[in-house]
N, C-alpha and C positions, 0 to 999 in steps of 0.2 A: 283169649287168656278168658281161664276157667276163674268161676266165680269162687273169691275168697272163702267166700259166707257157707256157700253150700259145700265145697268139700269139711271144711270145721264141722256144719251140722252131719252131712252122711259119709265121709270118710270113703269108708269099704264099699261103697255101692258105688261112685264114681269109680272110686280104681280100679275095680271087677270089670268097667264098662272098658278104660281107660286100657285094661289089656289084653280086651278083643281087638287093640289096635295094634296092639304093639304085645305080644307076652317078654319081651327081654325088660318092659319099661321096669325098672328101679324106684318104686315108691317108695319105700321105707326112710331116706332121708328128708323126704318130702312131710310123709307124715310125723316126724324128730320133730319138723320145723313150726309145723299144726301146733302141739302140743305146748310146745315152745310159746312163743307168741299166744295163744290159753294160759298157762300158766302167769308170762309177764304180766296179762289183759288184768288178770285176777289181783296179784300184786299189786301192779300201778292205780287200780282203780280202790284198792284197803288202804292204802299210803294216802290218796286225793281225796276220802272221806274222813281218815284221822284229820288231815289240815285240814279239814271244814272245820272238826269236829273243836284243834285245839284254838282254832280265829277265834270260835265262837267264845271258847272260855277265857280269852284272852281279853274279848271287851269284857265278861263282867267281869276280871280282875284290871280294870283300868284303871279305878280309885284304889289302886292295892300292889303297890309299887314292888316291897320285899316279895310280895307272891309270883309279880307278874314277870320279873328278871328270869326264873330258872324254865319257867313256861314259855319264856321266846325264845329260850337258849334249845331246848327241846325240838319248838317248830323250824328250827333253825336246823339245826341233824337233820327235825326230818325231812325238810321242803330240801338238800340237799339230798338223799336218797331218791326218793322220788324222782328229781332233777336224772340220775344216773338213771336207774329203774325206766326213764321217757329215752332217756337215749340207750339203750340198752333194746328196746322193745326197736325201737328206728333204723338202731342197724337188723335187728334179726326181719324186720315187716321186707329190708334192703334187700338181704339173703331173699325172701319165702319168695318177692316179685322177681325174682335171675332165676331160681327156678321153676314159676309157672311159665313165663314167657320160653321156656322150653319144650312143654308140653304142648300135645296137641287137644284140639277138641274132642269135648266127649261124643259118641255117635247115637244119633237118634236112634228112640227104641225100632225104628221101622226097615233100621240097614240089617239085613243077613251077616251071619257069624260067617269071617271066615279069614285065613291066613293072605292071601293074593290072591290075580286076576280069573283064580281058575275057579274060585267060590265065589267070582260076582254071575247075575242072575241076568239072563236076555227076556227084555219086558215086551219088546216089538219091534218087529220087521213091519219096513216100508217098503215093496217094490220088485221087481226080481234083476238079482245079475246081467247084463246083457251077453246075448250068446253070438261071439263072434265066428268067425266061417278061413282064420288067421289066428295063430297063435300070441295074443294082446301080448306089446312089447310094456317095458316098464318105464315111468315118465321122464325117466334121465335119460334111452336111451333115445325116445321121440324127442326132444328135446335139442340134443345132441346131434341128430340128423338133422336135425332142422337148423340148426345153425341158434338157437335163440337161447340159449341152457350155456353162460361159460362161467365153467367154474375153474379155470385153469389163468384167465387174468384173473379172474376178482382172488383166488390164491396167493398170485404175483403184488395185489393193495393192499391185501389184509389177512390171508392165510388161508387156513383148512375152514369148511363148516360156511362160506361166503358163497356167492356167487349176483354174477348180472344176470338180469330181464334183458331180454333184447326185441327189441320191435310187438309182435303178437304178442310174448307172451309176456310181455312188460305191460304196455296196453288191457290183456285181459286181466289180467293182475287189480290195476286201477279200474277196470271195469267189477268185479268183481265187487270188488269193498265197498265203489260207489252203489251199486242191487244193492247190499245188504245194504248198507246203511239207510237207503232207500223204502225197503221196506220198513227195515224196526223203525225209524218214524212216522212212518205211515201204522203201524199201530201200537203207539203214543210214546214209544217214548225218544227224550229231548237228547240231539245229540249235541257233545262236548267235542271238544279239539285242547286234547290234557297236553300239559308240558311234560316233557320226553324223560328230563335229568329232577329227581324229586329229590328229599332230603332224609333224614335216617329217622324222624319222627315220623313220617308215612310210611316207609317200609315198614317201623315194628308195629305200626296200627293194623297193616293188611296182613301181620303175620308172615312176611319174609324174614324178616331180623326178629331175635339174633340166629337162628338155626339156618339160614340159606344163607348167611353174607358173604360163605364161598362163591356160592353160585350166582352173584349177581355181578355186573361191571362195576367199579365201585370209580368216581368220577371226583375232580377236586380236591382242594387242598383238602388235610384229614380227615379224608375220609370220609364226610358230609353229607355228600351227593352220589347218585346211584344213576343208572340209566337204567330205564323201568322195566321191571322182564314181563309186566304185560301192564296194559292201560285199566286193570281192575284197580289197581296200586293206586294212582290220582283220583281214580272216580269212588273207591273204596274210604277215600279221604277226605270228599270234597267237602263231607259235613262234616270236618275233625268240629271237635269241640264247637254245637250248636245243639238248639233240643231245640225242636222241630214238631210242630205240629199235627196230634195223627190223624184228626180229620184231614189231611193233605197227604197220608202217604197211600201207596206206595209210591214215592218218587223213583219214576223210572230213567237212565242213560243210558245214551250208547256209544260208543268213541272208535273211529280207528286209528291205530296207531304204530310204527313199529314195534318190537315187542327185543330187548336185549337177556340173554343166557349163556352165561362162562359154562355152565354144564348143557353139554349138549343131549346127554343121554350118556347109556350105559358103551364101554369102549368094546371098541368094533360090531356093532350095532346099527344101522344105516347108514353108513360111511359114506355110500353115493347118492345122490338125488337129496329131494329136498324136505327128506321128513322129519331129520334134527340138524338146525341150525342156530349159529349163534344168533343172526338177527334176523328173525321173520317180522311178518305181519299180520294183522287180531283185529278183525272186532270185536268188541265187547258188550258183553251188558250185564250193566248193573242195578239193583234194585235196595231199595231201603221201608222197609216193610214190619207193620206191629206184629211180635210171637205171635200173634193166633194164626194172622194171615199169610205168613213166609211162606207153608207148606204151599198154600196155594200158588203164591207166587212164581215157589218153586218148579211145578209143576206148566201154569204158565209163560217161564224162560225158557224151556224144555222145548216143548211145541212150535213156542217161536225160533229157536235154532232148528229142528226140525225143516219148520217150516220153509226155509232156504234152501233146504237140501230138495225136496221136493218139488219146489221151482224149479231146482236145474236140472230133477229127474233123475235125478243119483239115490241106487239102493244103499239103504241102511237100516240103523237098526238103537236101539234104546237099551242100557245097561246100567239094572241098577249095582253100582259098584258094595262090595260087601267091605265088613269094615275094617280090615288087612291092606287092604286097598286104596282105600283114602288119602286125598291131599291133608296135609299137616292142617288148615284152617276150619275143616268141611267137618261138618254135624251130620250132609248126607247129600251125596252126588250120582247123578245118573251121567252117565260120558255118550256123548253118542258116535258110532261107529260107520265107517262109508264103506263100500265096498269097494277096491281097489284090483283093477284086474289082471295087471301087470305083476303084483304082489300072491293072485290070487288069494285075498284074504280082507278079514276088516281091518281099518285100523282107527284109529280115535283122530277125530277131529274136533269134536266142543268136548267140553266137563262146565255144566252147570252144577253148581255146589248151594246149599244153604249154610252159611255158615254160622248162623241164631246170633247169639248178642255174643263171638268171641270175638269180632273185631274192634266190632263199639264199644267195646267194653276197650279193648287196646286207643278206642280214638274217638273215647269220650263220645259218642253219640246219644244222642237221649230223646227221649219222644214226650211230650204232657197227654194224655189221655185225656184226663179231665180237671177245668180252673180251681185250681187251689189242691190242685194231688203231685204227689213228687214225683217227678217225672221218671220215666224208667227207660233201660237202655233198647235200643230198637233191634231188629235184624235185617242184618245185611246179605245177598244173594250176587254170584255173580256168575254169569256163561261166554265162554267164547262161542259168538255167532257173524264169523263161522273163523276157523287158522285160515286165514288169507293162504299161503302159501301149499295150505295141504288140500285145502278146496278147486283152490290150480289144479295140485297131480291129479285125486279127482275127477277133472272136468276131461286132462290130457288123457287120463287111460281109461274112459271109460266112451267118451266122445271119438276115439284114432279111428281112421279110417287104413285099410289096406299098404296104401301107398302112404303113411305114416303124415298124413296132413290129420286137421283133427279140426273137426266139426263143432261152431258155437250152438249152445245152448239156447233154444229160442228166448227164453226169458233176458239174455245178455245179452242180445242183438244191438237194445235201440242202447246200450250202454258201453258198443263198439265201432257207433256211427253206423251201423245195415254193416256190417261186415259179419261173413256170416261161415267163414272158413279161415283156418291158419296154412300156409304151405313155406 
């Protein structure tokens, strides 16, 4: 959620930056609410000051009953007017809060301006695309030929965009998750095993609600619980309603979890294979940092995600997203894209974002910089490190052999009980 005080002080500047994300944002109603809020505050403060004056005057007239009666009646009328104004102000602030919950985060000044993915900036590339002596197959062709990707039976059990992974591929997925977690723990991230069901407040705190409620899987009575779309949701709410000590920051957490998304991408896109699923697995990184250190934390987190791909020997690149292509809660985002030979294209495998104080304001997470000073909002960051299903796709396509077998990357062999190939 945006800072209402900053909006009140610098509406034109904030609005200009928001419009770089979406030129169709309609901000005039918000501005009208802010102006009305300012007017009501002035009127409420004036009435409260007048009431204080009346109270003092009544004290002075305590021994003059004839003069006290009309003053008491005037005070009663004034108090009633003040009560009415305060109720009006509360109702307006509820409208304002509802409007702010639908607004995206303000882009950082370092984010390039642009409308969509075509305006993103490639920052660096690691490795080279593998060269094959045969035409490389897509992962779903490999998996079906091996008999280890079963979409047909999954469709009978759950519907479209679900899959059974079998034998070697199921083991490979588990090995990838264990490898990623092992690397992150070695790098200083604390591993958490989070709940897979969260309440409405947690979804609100991370920025999933109210804007993306239609994309979520709702569970339980009354629509108060949701299957997590990513473990970012429980991790970003881990310190909800807490005041942290600044000298303990940054706090780094990692978690492996299933992710559930009712919206699985654009209609007709990636209808085959594992790229867009209603259920998939992911290893997540989340950090809590002080405002002055959060951009440095973003760089560290992105490097940590890239390290997984480097150790797997997977060709990839880092892309700085433009204003029009960033996620709702992000102030700055790096996408990591891995090379997929079966598609002859780079595809997103991780998104690392600095959300600034956007989530912390919703979840009420603050830090105390110095004793006696007022606590300030922390900055939260999150990143996929990595999307396990897409990493599985990348390993299958990049390490495929002409006979349809798949070589296991050296870094994963210990996590595969010494197994070096899948046939």
